[in-house]
C-alpha positions as CSV (number, residue, x, y, z in Angstrom):
1,M,97.9,97.1,86.7
2,A,97.8,100.2,89.1
3,Q,97.8,99.7,93.0
4,V,95.1,102.4,93.8
5,T,92.7,104.1,91.3
6,V,91.2,106.9,92.2
7,V,87.9,107.3,90.8
8,M,85.9,110.8,90.8
9,P,82.3,111.1,89.8
10,A,81.9,114.8,88.3
11,Y,79.0,116.8,86.7
12,N,79.5,120.1,85.5
13,E,82.9,120.8,87.5
14,A,84.8,121.6,84.5
15,G,86.1,124.8,86.6
16,A,87.9,122.6,88.9
17,I,88.6,119.1,87.8
18,G,91.2,120.0,85.9
19,D,93.1,121.1,89.1
20,T,92.4,118.6,91.0
21,I,93.2,115.8,88.8
22,R,96.6,117.6,88.4
23,K,97.1,117.7,91.9
24,I,96.0,114.1,92.4
25,R,99.0,113.0,90.0
26,T,102.0,115.3,91.6
27,S,100.8,114.0,95.2
28,F,101.5,110.2,93.8
29,E,104.5,111.3,92.0
30,N,107.3,110.8,94.2
31,T,105.8,107.9,95.8
32,P,106.4,104.1,95.2
33,I,102.2,104.1,94.7
34,T,101.1,103.6,91.0
35,C,98.1,105.5,90.7
36,G,95.2,105.6,87.9
37,I,93.0,108.1,87.9
38,I,89.0,107.2,86.3
39,V,86.6,110.3,85.7
40,V,83.3,109.7,85.6
41,D,81.6,112.4,83.8
42,D,77.7,112.2,85.0
43,G,76.1,113.5,81.9
44,S,77.4,117.0,82.4
45,S,76.4,119.8,79.7
46,D,79.8,121.7,80.0
47,N,83.3,120.3,79.1
48,T,84.2,118.6,82.2
49,G,85.0,115.4,80.2
50,E,87.4,117.4,78.2
51,Q,89.0,118.9,80.3
52,A,89.4,115.8,82.6
53,E,90.9,113.8,79.7
54,R,93.4,117.1,79.0
55,A,94.6,116.7,82.8
56,G,95.7,113.1,82.3
57,A,92.4,111.3,83.5
58,T,90.9,108.1,82.1
59,V,87.2,109.5,81.2
60,L,84.2,107.4,81.2
61,R,81.0,108.9,80.3
62,H,77.2,108.6,81.2
63,P,74.7,110.2,78.5
64,R,72.4,111.5,81.0
65,N,73.1,112.5,84.8
66,I,72.1,109.1,86.7
67,G,73.4,110.3,90.5
68,Y,76.6,110.4,92.4
69,G,76.7,106.5,94.0
70,N,76.0,105.0,90.4
71,A,78.5,107.3,89.0
72,L,81.2,106.1,91.7
73,L,80.2,102.5,91.3
74,T,81.0,102.7,86.9
75,G,84.5,103.9,87.9
76,I,84.9,101.5,90.5
77,A,83.8,98.4,88.4
78,N,86.0,99.7,85.3
79,A,89.4,99.6,88.1
80,D,92.1,97.5,87.9
81,S,93.4,97.8,91.2
82,P,92.7,96.2,94.5
83,I,92.6,99.8,95.9
84,V,90.6,102.2,95.1
85,A,90.2,106.2,96.5
86,I,86.9,108.5,95.8
87,T,86.9,111.9,95.9
88,D,85.0,115.2,94.5
89,A,86.0,117.4,91.5
90,D,85.3,120.3,93.1
91,G,88.3,121.2,94.7
92,T,87.2,120.6,98.8
93,Y,89.0,117.6,99.4
94,P,93.1,117.6,100.0
95,V,93.6,115.1,97.6
96,D,98.0,115.4,98.5
97,E,96.7,113.1,101.2
98,L,95.7,110.5,99.3
99,P,98.8,108.6,99.2
100,S,99.7,108.5,102.8
101,M,96.0,107.5,103.6
102,V,96.9,104.1,101.0
103,E,99.6,103.6,102.9
104,E,98.3,103.8,106.7
105,M,95.2,101.6,105.0
106,N,97.9,98.8,103.9
107,V,100.3,99.4,106.9
108,R,97.4,98.8,109.4
109,G,95.1,96.2,107.3
110,L,92.1,98.3,107.1
111,D,89.3,97.6,104.7
112,M,88.5,101.4,104.5
113,L,90.3,104.8,105.6
114,V,88.0,107.6,105.8
115,G,88.8,111.5,105.6
116,A,87.3,112.8,108.4
117,R,86.3,116.6,108.1
118,Q,86.9,119.6,109.8
119,G,86.8,123.3,109.3
120,K,84.7,126.4,108.6
121,F,83.6,125.5,105.2
122,Y,82.4,121.8,106.5
123,H,79.7,122.9,109.1
124,G,77.1,124.3,106.4
125,S,73.6,125.8,107.1
126,F,71.9,124.9,110.2
127,I,69.3,122.8,108.1
128,K,72.8,120.6,107.0
129,R,74.0,120.7,110.2
130,I,70.7,119.1,111.7
131,S,70.1,116.5,109.5
132,R,73.9,115.5,109.6
133,I,73.7,115.1,113.4
134,A,70.3,113.1,113.0
135,F,71.6,110.8,110.5
136,K,75.3,110.4,112.5
137,A,72.8,109.4,115.9
138,L,70.8,106.6,114.2
139,A,74.0,105.1,112.2
140,E,75.9,105.3,115.8
141,F,73.0,103.9,117.5
142,T,73.2,101.0,114.9
143,V,76.3,100.0,114.1
144,G,77.6,100.7,118.2
145,Q,80.9,102.7,117.3
146,N,81.5,106.1,116.8
147,I,81.5,107.5,113.5
148,P,83.4,110.9,112.9
149,D,81.8,112.1,109.3
150,I,79.0,109.6,107.9
151,N,79.5,110.8,104.3
152,S,83.0,112.0,103.7
153,G,83.5,111.8,99.8
154,L,87.3,111.6,100.6
155,R,88.3,107.6,101.6
156,V,90.4,104.6,100.5
157,M,88.4,101.4,100.3
158,R,89.4,97.7,99.2
159,R,88.0,97.6,95.8
160,E,86.2,94.0,96.8
161,M,84.3,95.3,99.5
162,I,82.9,97.5,97.4
163,M,81.6,95.2,94.4
164,K,80.3,92.4,97.4
165,F,78.1,95.2,98.4
166,A,77.4,97.0,94.9
167,P,73.6,95.5,94.7
168,V,72.5,97.5,97.4
169,L,74.6,100.6,97.7
170,C,72.5,103.8,97.1
171,G,72.8,105.5,93.8
172,G,72.5,109.1,94.8
173,F,74.4,111.4,97.4
174,S,73.7,108.8,100.3
175,F,76.1,106.1,98.7
176,T,79.1,107.2,101.5
177,T,76.5,107.0,104.1
178,T,75.3,103.2,102.9
179,I,79.0,101.9,102.7
180,T,80.3,103.4,105.8
181,V,77.2,101.8,107.7
182,I,77.2,98.5,105.8
183,A,81.0,98.2,106.7
184,M,80.5,98.7,110.1
185,L,77.6,96.4,110.3
186,T,79.4,93.3,108.4
187,N,82.8,94.0,110.4
188,Y,84.8,95.3,107.8
189,F,87.8,97.4,109.5
190,V,87.0,100.9,109.3
191,D,88.6,104.0,110.6
192,Y,89.2,107.5,110.2
193,R,91.9,110.3,110.2
194,P,90.9,114.2,110.1
195,I,91.4,116.1,107.3
196,K,90.9,120.0,106.5
197,Y,87.6,120.6,104.2
198,H,88.0,123.4,101.6
199,E,85.6,125.9,100.0
200,R,83.9,124.2,96.7
201,V,85.0,125.7,93.2
202,G,81.1,126.2,91.9
203,S,77.8,125.7,92.8
204,S,76.6,122.6,94.6
205,H,74.1,120.1,93.1
206,V,73.1,119.0,96.3
207,R,69.2,119.6,97.0
208,Y,69.0,118.9,100.8
209,F,65.3,119.0,101.4
210,R,65.1,115.7,98.1
211,D,68.2,114.4,99.0
212,T,67.6,114.3,102.9
213,L,64.3,112.3,102.6
214,R,66.4,109.8,100.2
215,T,69.5,109.5,102.6
216,A,66.8,109.0,105.4
217,Q,65.1,106.3,103.2
218,I,68.5,104.4,102.0
219,L,69.8,104.6,105.9
220,I,66.8,102.6,107.2
221,M,66.7,100.3,104.7
222,A,70.3,99.4,104.6
223,I,69.6,99.3,108.7
224,L,66.4,96.8,108.0
225,M,68.7,94.5,105.5
226,F,71.7,94.2,108.0
227,N,70.5,95.0,111.6
228,P,67.3,95.5,111.5
229,I,66.1,94.7,115.6
230,K,67.8,98.0,116.0
231,L,65.6,99.9,114.4
232,F,62.8,97.8,115.6
233,L,64.0,98.7,119.3
234,L,64.1,102.1,118.7
235,A,60.7,102.3,117.4
236,S,59.7,100.3,120.3
237,G,61.2,102.0,123.1
238,F,59.8,105.3,121.5
239,V,56.2,104.0,121.5
240,G,57.1,102.6,124.9
241,A,58.1,105.8,126.5
242,F,54.6,107.4,125.1
243,G,52.7,104.3,127.2
244,L,55.0,105.2,130.3
245,I,54.4,108.6,130.2
246,A,50.1,108.1,129.9
247,V,50.4,106.0,133.2
248,V,52.8,109.2,135.0
249,L,49.9,111.7,134.0
250,S,47.5,109.5,134.9
251,L,48.7,108.9,138.7
252,F,49.9,112.3,139.0
253,V,47.5,114.4,137.1
254,P,44.4,112.6,137.0
255,S,42.2,116.1,136.0
256,L,44.0,114.9,132.5
257,N,41.5,112.1,132.7
258,L,43.9,109.5,130.9
259,P,42.8,106.2,131.4
260,I,45.0,103.4,131.6
261,L,43.7,101.6,128.5
262,L,45.5,104.2,126.2
263,A,49.3,103.5,128.3
264,S,48.2,99.8,127.5
265,L,47.6,100.3,124.3
266,F,51.0,102.2,123.9
267,F,52.7,98.8,125.5
268,L,50.9,96.6,123.0
269,T,52.4,98.4,120.5
270,A,55.8,98.7,121.6
271,V,55.5,94.7,121.9
272,I,53.9,93.9,118.9
273,I,56.7,96.1,117.0
274,L,59.7,94.4,119.2
275,S,58.3,91.0,118.2
276,L,58.3,92.1,114.2
277,G,61.5,93.3,115.0
278,F,62.6,89.7,116.3
279,I,61.1,88.4,113.0
280,A,62.8,90.7,110.6
281,E,66.4,89.9,112.2
282,Q,65.2,86.0,112.3
283,R,64.8,86.3,108.3
284,R,68.0,88.2,108.0
285,A,70.0,85.6,109.3
286,H,68.0,82.9,107.1
287,M,68.9,84.8,104.4
288,E,72.3,85.4,105.4
289,R,72.8,81.4,105.5
290,I,71.4,81.4,102.0
291,S,73.4,83.7,100.5
292,S,76.7,82.5,101.9
293,S,76.2,79.0,99.9
294,R,75.8,80.8,96.6
295,N,78.6,82.6,94.6
296,E,79.4,86.4,95.4
297,V,76.8,89.0,92.9
298,R,79.2,90.9,90.6
299,F,78.4,94.2,89.5
300,P,78.6,94.7,86.0
301,G,81.5,95.6,84.5
302,S,83.6,94.4,87.3
């Protein structure tokens, strides 16, 4: 049985996947760590699967494209090791660092060690930077911890942890975002190490507008499920701030004719939102007590 399984989702990555697999195999050759490699061909229309098999990986195939996160879950469910690593097939990540990441995670007793991307190829377009900053700020507020890179695709993790949360993880590109937030909210040990991010081979399959909206949806759902009070507290504070602004304007700029009633409406709305937050938090705690008395949910194929 392998000590670590590297799971790689791939969709039309024939140009780079062979070299990526060979680099992974070479990096583990002179180490005491036994490594297996699973490539999940997520409905590719090129010869991605054939190239992966030729390079020595075990290939699992989806008949159609169902998303990055779903491909990862298929590979992780079929892994036979207690530790799984994930990386992309496009050559952007320094896969030669995987052996030292596995060793560091074991020595330090971590549940997940993530590569925090550095370099000019990581920053991307202006829109990409803004969305990344917004999600990072929301996630850090929710978990109360610093998150150097919320959606890095190079990470080493305990398989048991992933399978525990598999039913609620995102099946798309937000898989890494949601597992980061959920792991931190449920007190798993997560840490980061800086890595150099390279230029990708081939074109990106990410559709930024669509995937940004999906990431926002999944992130908010994860927060509502594991720490709802933080989200309601943020919304309540935002609405309450408008009430405070209305009071200040009505006192110091009387020409605006802003009635105190408007400010009262904002404050009342803020109180209602906060009350809903406490109800949601109580429901979460109740469901957690119920689920702890049941058997752990298993993902198909585990």
